[in-house]
C-alpha positions in Angstrom: 220.6 -5.6 75.9 220.4 -5.8 79.7 218.3 -8.7 80.8 215.7 -8.5 83.5 216.5 -9.2 87.2 220.2 -9.3 86.7 222.9 -7.4 88.4 225.3 -6.1 85.8 228.9 -5.4 87.0 231.6 -4.0 84.8 235.1 -2.8 85.6 236.3 0.2 83.5 240.1 0.7 83.4 241.7 4.2 83.7 242.2 4.0 80.0 238.5 3.3 79.3 238.7 -0.5 78.6 235.4 -2.2 79.8 235.6 -5.6 81.4 232.2 -7.4 82.0 232.4 -9.2 85.4 228.7 -10.2 86.0 225.4 -10.5 84.2 226.9 -11.4 80.8 227.4 -14.4 78.6 227.4 -18.0 79.9 229.3 -19.0 83.0 232.0 -21.5 82.1 233.0 -19.8 78.9 236.5 -18.3 78.7 236.6 -14.8 80.3 236.3 -13.1 83.7 233.6 -13.7 86.3 232.8 -12.6 89.8 232.9 -15.7 92.1 231.0 -16.5 95.3 231.0 -14.3 98.3 232.1 -10.8 97.2 232.2 -8.4 100.1 231.7 -4.6 100.1 229.5 -4.2 97.1 226.4 -3.3 99.1 227.6 -1.1 102.0 230.2 1.2 103.4 231.8 1.1 106.9 231.3 4.1 109.1 233.3 4.5 112.3 231.1 6.2 115.0 232.5 9.0 117.1 231.4 9.4 120.7 232.2 12.0 123.5 232.3 11.0 127.1 232.6 13.0 130.3 234.0 12.1 133.7 231.5 10.3 136.0 228.8 10.4 133.2 227.0 7.3 132.2 227.5 6.2 128.6 228.6 8.5 125.8 227.1 11.1 123.5 227.1 10.3 119.7 229.1 13.0 117.8 229.1 11.7 114.3 230.7 9.3 111.9 233.9 9.0 110.0 234.1 7.3 106.6 237.6 6.1 105.7 238.7 4.4 102.5 236.9 1.2 101.6 238.2 -2.2 100.6 236.0 -4.4 98.4 237.0 -8.0 98.4 235.9 -9.5 95.1 236.9 -13.0 93.9 237.3 -13.0 90.2 237.4 -16.3 88.1 239.8 -16.1 85.2 239.3 -18.8 82.6 241.2 -19.3 79.3 241.1 -21.8 76.4 244.6 -23.0 77.4 247.2 -22.4 80.1 248.9 -19.8 77.9 245.6 -18.1 77.2 244.8 -18.1 80.9 248.1 -16.5 81.8 247.6 -13.9 79.1 244.2 -13.0 80.4 245.5 -12.8 84.0 248.2 -10.4 83.1 245.9 -8.4 80.9 243.3 -7.9 83.8 246.0 -7.2 86.4 247.5 -4.5 84.2 244.1 -2.8 83.9 243.7 -2.4 87.7 246.8 -0.4 88.6 247.6 0.9 92.1 248.7 4.4 91.1 245.6 5.3 89.0 241.8 4.8 89.5 239.4 2.9 87.4 235.7 2.4 88.0 233.6 -0.4 89.3 230.1 0.1 87.7 227.0 -1.8 88.7 223.5 -1.8 87.3 220.1 -3.1 88.5 216.7 -2.3 87.2 215.7 -0.6 90.4 218.9 1.5 91.1 220.2 2.2 87.6 223.9 2.6 87.1 226.2 3.3 90.0 229.9 3.9 89.8 232.8 3.8 92.3 236.4 4.9 91.6 238.8 2.2 92.7 242.4 1.1 92.5 244.1 -2.3 93.1 244.9 -3.3 96.6 245.9 -7.0 96.1 245.5 -9.7 93.4 245.9 -13.0 95.2 245.5 -16.3 93.4 243.8 -19.3 94.9 245.3 -22.1 92.9 243.4 -25.4 93.0 246.1 -27.3 91.0 249.5 -26.7 89.4 249.2 -23.2 87.8 251.5 -24.4 85.0 248.8 -26.8 83.9 245.6 -25.0 84.8 243.3 -23.2 82.3 242.0 -20.9 85.0 242.0 -19.8 88.7 240.2 -17.6 91.1 241.9 -14.4 92.2 240.9 -12.7 95.4 241.0 -9.2 94.3 240.9 -6.2 96.7 239.7 -3.0 95.1 240.4 0.1 97.2 238.1 3.1 97.0 239.6 6.3 98.3 236.1 7.7 98.6 233.7 4.9 99.3 230.3 6.4 98.4 229.3 5.3 94.9 228.0 7.8 92.4 225.0 8.0 90.1 224.4 10.6 87.4 224.7 14.0 89.0 221.4 16.0 89.4 221.4 19.3 87.4 219.3 22.2 86.5 219.7 25.2 84.2 218.3 28.7 83.7 218.6 31.2 80.9 217.4 34.8 81.1 215.0 34.5 78.2 212.3 36.7 79.8 214.7 39.4 81.0 213.6 39.0 84.6 217.2 38.6 85.9 216.1 36.2 88.7 214.9 32.7 89.1 215.0 29.4 91.0 216.9 26.2 90.4 216.2 22.8 92.1 218.8 20.3 93.1 218.5 16.9 94.8 221.6 15.1 96.3 219.8 11.9 96.8 218.5 10.1 100.0 221.8 9.0 101.6 224.4 11.8 101.6 224.5 15.6 101.5 225.8 17.3 98.4 227.9 20.4 97.6 226.7 22.0 94.4 228.7 23.4 91.6 227.6 26.4 89.4 228.6 27.8 86.1 227.4 31.4 85.6 227.6 32.9 82.1 227.6 36.7 81.8 226.8 39.4 81.5 225.8 40.3 85.0 226.6 40.0 88.7 225.3 36.9 90.5 223.7 36.5 94.0 222.9 33.0 95.3 220.5 32.3 98.1 219.9 28.8 99.5 220.2 26.7 102.6 220.4 29.8 104.9 223.2 31.4 102.8 223.2 34.7 100.9 226.3 35.1 98.8 227.1 37.7 96.1 229.9 37.0 93.7 232.1 40.1 93.8 232.6 40.5 90.1 230.4 41.8 87.3 230.9 39.6 84.3 231.1 40.9 80.7 229.4 39.0 77.9 231.4 36.0 76.8 232.8 35.4 80.3 231.8 32.8 82.9 232.5 32.0 86.5 232.9 28.4 87.8 231.9 27.9 91.5 232.6 24.8 93.5 231.1 25.0 97.0 232.7 21.8 98.4 234.0 22.8 101.8 237.3 21.0 101.2 238.1 22.8 97.9 235.8 25.8 97.6 236.7 27.5 94.3 235.6 30.5 92.3 237.3 31.2 89.0 236.6 33.5 86.1 237.4 32.5 82.5 236.3 32.8 78.9 233.0 31.0 78.2 233.5 27.3 77.2 237.2 27.6 77.9 239.3 24.7 79.3 241.8 26.9 81.0 241.7 27.5 84.8 241.1 31.2 84.5 241.5 33.8 87.2 241.0 33.0 90.9 238.4 35.2 92.5 238.5 33.7 96.0 240.6 36.6 97.4 237.8 39.0 96.5 235.2 37.1 98.6 236.4 38.5 101.9 234.2 36.9 104.6 231.8 35.3 102.2 231.8 31.5 101.6 229.5 28.5 101.3 229.3 26.8 104.7 226.3 24.6 104.1 225.7 21.6 101.8 222.4 20.6 100.5 221.0 18.1 103.1 220.4 14.5 102.1 216.9 13.7 101.1 216.1 17.4 100.4 215.2 19.0 97.1 216.9 22.4 97.6 215.3 25.5 96.2 218.2 27.7 95.0 217.1 31.3 94.5 219.3 33.7 92.6 219.4 37.3 91.3 221.5 38.7 88.5 222.2 42.4 88.2 222.9 43.7 84.7 221.7 40.5 83.0 220.9 40.2 79.3 219.1 37.5 77.4 222.5 35.7 77.1 222.9 35.4 80.8 222.8 31.7 82.1 223.2 29.8 85.3 223.9 26.0 85.3 224.0 24.0 88.5 224.8 20.4 89.5 225.1 18.3 92.6 226.5 14.8 93.0 224.3 12.0 94.1 226.2 9.6 96.4 225.1 6.2 97.8 226.2 3.7 100.4 227.1 0.7 98.1 227.1 -0.2 94.5 224.1 -2.6 94.7 
């Protein structure tokens, strides 16, 4: 049971092991605890870009660059004995590898759960006494986030051609702080046309029943693949058939996007599912 007015922070290892770090139990009992002065839980750093001209006064703002983030979190590790403390320390360190990502997860009553993929940067002890005798110590732990925006549950919407109209509208909201690139899964039969945010894109394949198309509009990895419905394989790449068509525009932050679509040759089995990530500046 999550208590009122508490920030809950968990770390989830790449293998799925959950380590409570804040908002649980009684401070002073053996375990793991976030210490005083954690840095990076509530913000991200943005480097501003400016353009200047010769003999001009000042500079013109161009935009911002978001690099990787480093969260500096002191973690108290306390055991029932020195041997137990050493075991707990090695256990926690092994759960935060450098070559794979785990998740820092935070909950408050007002924001719900937010998650951030992280890896270990450093794990530096601050010994207050001889570590061979101590039952615990504080470790200044640096978590590195390759992509520093935290995530909440993705927004999603779905349509099925129950009326036989072959057209409809979906609504997606990327949240108030960052734009979002939607993903779609179109289940045949039919040929899909998407219209939103100033774009009008027709997928250049007519699907048979039992086939689906996966569409990722992210400008860095735009993908269109055909495969059998509910299949886990990668399927056939359709990007070469798109010619000059692509998805240049994300859904703007703070906007509920109205995604219109038409399906030629649809049946009552035709479906369209859509989702967009909701990203935030900070876990708390």
